[in-house]
N, C-alpha and C positions, 0 to 999 in steps of 0.2 A: 670779877666781871664776866670772864669767859664762862664760868659755871652758871651764872644767872642767864646768860645769853643761851646756853645750851638747854637749860631748863624751860625757858619761856619761848624761845624762838625769836625774841626781840633782838635787834642789833643796837649797839651803843649809838647815841646821837647827841651831839653837842649843839643844841638848838640855841640860836642867838635871836635877839629881838623879842623875847617873850614878854608877856604882859606883866605889869606890877603884881607882886604877890607870889609869882612862881619862884620856888626855891627859897622863899623867905625863912622857912624853918631851918634850912641848911645855913643860910647866911647868919641867922641868930646864933645857931650852935657854934659856928666857927668864931664869930665875934666874941661870944661869951666865954668859951672854953679855951680858945687858941689852938684847938685840935682840928685836924682835917675832918671834913664831913662830906657825905654824898647823899643825893636824893635818888631813890629808885622809883622811877615812874612805872606803874603797873599796867598801864594801858597804852596801846599804840597812839601816837600823836594824831589827833583828828582836828587840827586847827585850833584856834583860840575859842573853843567852846567846850561845854561839859561833855563828858563821855556819855553816849546814849545808854539808857537803861538796858536796852536790848543786848548790849555787849557784856554786861556784868557777869553772866554765867560763864561765858568763855574766858573772860579775864580771870575769874576766880580759879578756874581749872588750871590755867597756866601758872598762876602765882601763889597758890596756897602753901607751897613749901619754901618760897623765897626767904621769908623771915627766919625759918629754921636754918637754912643754908648760911645766911649771913651771920646768925648767932653762933653757929658751929665754927665758922671761919674766925670770928672775933675771939672766941674762947681759945682757939689754937694759937693765938698771937701773944 
């Protein structure tokens, strides 16, 4: 988690009261496999609305290596 935070500049956030559907993929994974799961949000929280298209270039620059970092960590375990 700390490495992702350093890479992106985002801080961890345990948001409560999110709308239905948020985290559904993680919930399905945990229920189906019995293994722990996490959801990595790649954009800063902007309320219960879609991320504006104008932010996507900046979001990509911050997050383009996050998947590789997570895969490297998983492979090391």
